Backbone as JSON, one array per atom type, in Angstrom:
{
  "sequence": "MFIGEYEHTLNSKGRITMPVKFRAALGSTFIATRGPDQSLFIYTEPEWQFVINNIKQLLLMERNARALTRLFFCATALTLDKQGRIILPNYLLDYAQLTKLCTIISVGTRIEV",
  "N": [[-97.75, 67.53, 55.95], [-96.48, 68.59, 52.88], [-94.44, 71.27, 51.75], [-93.39, 73.6, 49.34], [-91.15, 74.14, 46.49], [-88.65, 72.74, 44.51], [-85.56, 72.51, 42.72], [-83.72, 69.91, 41.42], [-81.03, 67.73, 40.44], [-80.93, 64.86, 38.43], [-78.83, 62.16, 38.83], [-76.32, 60.13, 37.11], [-76.85, 57.55, 37.92], [-79.52, 57.42, 38.34], [-80.4, 58.71, 40.62], [-81.96, 61.01, 42.82], [-81.7, 63.82, 44.84], [-83.6, 64.33, 47.67], [-85.44, 67.12, 48.9], [-84.3, 68.63, 51.92], [-86.26, 69.46, 53.72], [-88.33, 67.71, 53.23], [-87.54, 65.16, 53.96], [-87.75, 64.08, 56.69], [-90.52, 63.95, 56.98], [-91.21, 62.06, 55.08], [-90.63, 59.55, 56.14], [-89.33, 56.24, 56.93], [-89.78, 54.45, 54.83], [-91.34, 54.94, 51.71], [-93.66, 55.56, 49.02], [-93.46, 55.51, 45.49], [-95.04, 56.32, 42.47], [-96.58, 56.22, 39.2], [-97.98, 59.21, 37.93], [-100.56, 61.39, 36.6], [-100.02, 63.1, 33.45], [-97.33, 62.51, 32.86], [-95.95, 62.67, 35.27], [-94.44, 61.93, 38.47], [-95.69, 60.57, 41.44], [-95.18, 60.81, 44.89], [-95.73, 59.27, 47.91], [-96.24, 59.17, 51.46], [-96.19, 56.21, 53.51], [-98.63, 55.92, 55.13], [-100.36, 57.73, 53.77], [-100.38, 56.61, 51.23], [-101.75, 54.21, 51.73], [-104.26, 55.27, 52.31], [-104.94, 56.41, 49.8], [-104.93, 54.1, 48.18], [-106.99, 52.62, 49.39], [-109.16, 54.21, 48.67], [-109.08, 53.98, 45.87], [-109.61, 51.27, 45.58], [-112.33, 51.21, 45.99], [-113.49, 52.01, 43.68], [-115.5, 51.34, 40.8], [-114.64, 48.65, 38.96], [-115.63, 48.04, 36.53], [-115.82, 50.29, 35.14], [-114.24, 52.14, 32.64], [-112.44, 54.35, 33.07], [-111.83, 53.97, 35.76], [-110.44, 51.55, 35.72], [-108.22, 52.36, 34.23], [-107.07, 54.25, 35.95], [-106.43, 52.58, 38.09], [-104.51, 50.89, 36.91], [-102.54, 52.78, 36.37], [-101.79, 53.74, 38.95], [-101.16, 51.45, 40.53], [-98.78, 50.54, 39.62], [-96.38, 50.77, 41.24], [-93.63, 51.54, 43.51], [-91.72, 50.79, 46.42], [-89.67, 53.0, 48.25], [-86.58, 54.13, 49.76], [-84.61, 56.51, 51.57], [-81.17, 57.17, 50.91], [-78.03, 57.51, 52.72], [-77.25, 60.07, 52.02], [-79.57, 61.35, 51.55], [-80.86, 60.75, 49.17], [-82.95, 59.34, 46.59], [-83.38, 56.37, 44.69], [-84.68, 56.0, 41.64], [-86.57, 53.58, 39.87], [-85.96, 52.35, 36.52], [-88.31, 52.14, 34.93], [-89.99, 54.11, 35.98], [-88.45, 56.4, 35.61], [-88.35, 56.44, 32.81], [-91.1, 56.68, 32.22], [-91.7, 59.25, 33.23], [-90.0, 60.67, 31.71], [-87.52, 61.58, 32.68], [-84.37, 63.03, 32.66], [-82.25, 64.79, 33.39], [-82.52, 67.52, 34.81], [-84.77, 68.01, 37.47], [-87.9, 68.92, 38.78], [-89.14, 69.2, 41.94], [-92.03, 69.19, 43.64], [-94.34, 70.19, 46.19], [-97.51, 68.95, 46.91], [-99.56, 69.27, 48.89], [-100.42, 66.54, 50.52], [-98.77, 64.89, 49.12], [-95.8, 64.41, 47.08], [-94.66, 65.66, 44.0], [-92.82, 64.8, 41.12]],
  "CA": [[-97.97, 68.25, 54.71], [-95.26, 69.02, 52.2], [-94.54, 72.65, 51.27], [-92.24, 74.11, 48.61], [-90.77, 73.71, 45.14], [-87.2, 72.63, 44.48], [-84.93, 72.0, 41.51], [-82.62, 68.99, 41.71], [-80.49, 67.06, 39.26], [-80.89, 63.41, 38.39], [-77.46, 61.77, 38.48], [-76.2, 59.07, 36.11], [-77.37, 56.29, 38.48], [-80.95, 57.56, 38.56], [-80.66, 59.17, 41.99], [-82.37, 62.4, 43.01], [-81.66, 64.25, 46.24], [-84.86, 64.87, 48.15], [-85.24, 68.32, 49.72], [-84.12, 68.36, 53.35], [-87.53, 69.69, 54.41], [-89.24, 66.59, 52.98], [-86.98, 63.88, 54.39], [-88.33, 63.56, 57.93], [-91.94, 63.67, 56.77], [-91.37, 60.87, 54.24], [-90.51, 58.33, 56.92], [-88.26, 55.33, 56.52], [-90.15, 53.89, 53.53], [-92.41, 55.67, 51.08], [-94.09, 54.95, 47.76], [-93.43, 56.3, 44.26], [-95.87, 55.73, 41.42], [-96.87, 57.08, 38.06], [-99.1, 60.14, 38.06], [-100.97, 61.9, 35.29], [-99.17, 64.08, 32.77], [-95.94, 62.05, 32.93], [-95.33, 63.04, 36.53], [-94.34, 60.88, 39.47], [-96.26, 60.92, 42.74], [-94.52, 60.17, 46.02], [-96.61, 59.27, 49.07], [-95.84, 58.47, 52.67], [-96.93, 54.94, 53.58], [-100.04, 56.09, 55.54], [-101.13, 58.4, 52.72], [-100.53, 55.62, 50.16], [-102.84, 53.32, 52.14], [-105.51, 56.04, 52.14], [-105.2, 56.51, 48.35], [-105.26, 52.76, 47.69], [-108.33, 52.26, 49.87], [-110.14, 54.93, 47.84], [-109.07, 53.39, 44.53], [-110.27, 49.96, 45.67], [-113.78, 51.38, 46.02], [-113.98, 52.36, 42.35], [-116.09, 50.24, 40.05], [-113.67, 48.23, 37.94], [-116.3, 47.91, 35.24], [-115.69, 51.6, 34.5], [-112.97, 52.25, 31.91], [-111.54, 55.29, 33.76], [-111.39, 53.37, 37.02], [-109.4, 50.58, 35.38], [-107.03, 53.11, 33.81], [-106.47, 54.81, 37.15], [-105.86, 51.46, 38.84], [-103.27, 50.48, 36.22], [-101.57, 53.85, 36.53], [-101.32, 53.88, 40.32], [-100.63, 50.24, 41.14], [-97.43, 50.3, 39.11], [-95.67, 51.58, 42.23], [-92.47, 50.92, 44.14], [-91.33, 51.33, 47.73], [-88.35, 53.64, 48.22], [-85.98, 54.63, 51.0], [-83.54, 57.49, 51.36], [-79.84, 56.72, 51.29], [-77.43, 58.36, 53.76], [-77.14, 61.43, 51.51], [-80.91, 61.89, 51.31], [-81.25, 60.54, 47.78], [-83.74, 58.17, 46.22], [-83.05, 55.75, 43.39], [-85.91, 55.68, 40.93], [-86.41, 52.51, 38.87], [-85.95, 52.8, 35.13], [-89.65, 52.3, 34.35], [-90.53, 55.41, 36.4], [-87.65, 57.42, 34.92], [-88.81, 56.45, 31.43], [-92.47, 57.2, 32.17], [-91.67, 60.7, 33.47], [-88.99, 61.22, 30.79], [-86.52, 62.31, 33.47], [-83.02, 62.83, 32.16], [-81.25, 65.57, 34.13], [-83.1, 68.46, 35.77], [-86.06, 67.59, 38.0], [-88.59, 69.82, 39.69], [-89.81, 68.47, 43.0], [-92.98, 70.13, 44.24], [-95.27, 69.67, 47.18], [-98.93, 69.07, 46.58], [-100.26, 68.91, 50.12], [-100.06, 65.27, 51.14], [-97.87, 64.11, 48.25], [-94.75, 65.11, 46.36], [-94.65, 65.37, 42.58], [-91.56, 65.0, 40.42]],
  "C": [[-96.63, 68.72, 54.16], [-95.47, 70.43, 51.64], [-93.26, 73.0, 50.51], [-92.08, 73.53, 47.22], [-89.26, 73.79, 45.05], [-86.74, 72.09, 43.14], [-83.76, 71.11, 41.94], [-82.2, 68.3, 40.42], [-80.51, 65.55, 39.46], [-79.47, 63.01, 38.01], [-77.48, 60.56, 37.53], [-76.72, 57.72, 36.61], [-78.86, 56.36, 38.78], [-81.32, 58.02, 39.95], [-81.0, 60.66, 41.98], [-82.28, 62.69, 44.5], [-83.01, 64.83, 46.6], [-84.58, 66.11, 48.99], [-85.18, 67.96, 51.21], [-85.45, 68.49, 54.09], [-88.52, 68.54, 54.23], [-88.8, 65.3, 53.66], [-87.62, 63.3, 55.64], [-89.79, 63.16, 57.74], [-92.17, 62.42, 55.93], [-91.35, 59.58, 55.05], [-89.44, 57.42, 56.36], [-88.52, 54.69, 55.15], [-91.34, 54.67, 53.01], [-92.63, 55.11, 49.69], [-94.01, 55.95, 46.62], [-94.25, 55.56, 43.2], [-96.04, 56.72, 40.28], [-98.06, 57.97, 38.37], [-99.51, 60.59, 36.67], [-99.94, 62.86, 34.72], [-97.68, 63.77, 32.88], [-95.22, 62.54, 34.17], [-95.21, 61.8, 37.41], [-94.93, 61.41, 40.75], [-95.49, 60.15, 43.8], [-95.4, 60.38, 47.25], [-95.9, 58.67, 50.28], [-96.64, 57.17, 52.71], [-98.37, 55.12, 54.07], [-100.9, 56.75, 54.46], [-101.36, 57.45, 51.55], [-101.69, 54.67, 50.5], [-104.19, 54.0, 51.97], [-105.89, 56.1, 50.66], [-105.64, 55.15, 47.8], [-106.65, 52.34, 48.14], [-109.41, 52.97, 49.07], [-110.21, 54.34, 46.44], [-109.79, 52.04, 44.53], [-111.79, 50.08, 45.63], [-114.36, 51.76, 44.66], [-114.56, 51.12, 41.66], [-115.16, 49.85, 38.9], [-114.32, 47.95, 36.59], [-116.24, 49.23, 34.47], [-114.3, 51.71, 33.87], [-111.99, 53.18, 32.63], [-111.02, 54.74, 35.08], [-110.29, 52.34, 36.77], [-108.11, 51.28, 34.98], [-106.32, 53.7, 35.01], [-105.79, 53.72, 37.99], [-104.54, 51.02, 38.21], [-102.16, 51.52, 36.42], [-100.96, 53.82, 37.94], [-100.68, 52.62, 40.9], [-99.28, 49.82, 40.58], [-96.47, 51.12, 39.97], [-94.47, 50.81, 42.78], [-92.21, 51.58, 45.49], [-89.9, 51.86, 47.63], [-87.88, 53.97, 49.63], [-84.94, 55.67, 50.62], [-82.2, 56.85, 51.69], [-79.26, 57.72, 52.3], [-77.27, 59.81, 53.33], [-78.5, 62.05, 51.21], [-81.39, 61.74, 49.89], [-82.17, 59.33, 47.66], [-83.24, 57.65, 44.88], [-84.37, 55.35, 42.75], [-85.67, 54.56, 39.93], [-86.56, 53.05, 37.46], [-87.36, 53.0, 34.56], [-90.3, 53.61, 34.78], [-89.76, 56.56, 35.74], [-88.12, 57.56, 33.47], [-90.21, 57.07, 31.32], [-92.47, 58.73, 32.29], [-90.69, 61.42, 32.55], [-87.97, 62.09, 31.52], [-85.13, 62.0, 32.93], [-81.98, 63.59, 32.98], [-81.89, 66.45, 35.2], [-84.5, 68.01, 36.18], [-86.63, 68.68, 38.9], [-89.37, 68.96, 40.67], [-90.73, 69.46, 43.7], [-93.86, 69.41, 45.25], [-96.68, 69.92, 46.69], [-99.71, 68.57, 47.8], [-99.72, 67.64, 50.73], [-99.18, 64.38, 50.26], [-96.82, 65.04, 47.66], [-94.88, 64.72, 44.91], [-93.28, 65.67, 42.01], [-91.89, 65.15, 38.95]]
}
């Protein structure tokens, strides 16, 4: 479980330093995807599999289910560099309208940016 709220700066190369308290819990590879309200969701790999398995059970004939599927499956795998930073792809930076200051918050089993 992730706990806390942190302010970090996005550098010119699209890198954000992850809070030290989150790094070990994230594991070697984790997933970033679009969330509602122009936020980004970051999941550990096991939690991502749990979320995806739940989304797969939605009826794709439902408009909201299709919208949620499109939102979430536009994801990318990330790793931390030696300084504890992640590099977010441009499409996620654009979606979340991240330019400089970023708030990183814990929401139980995921991180939101």
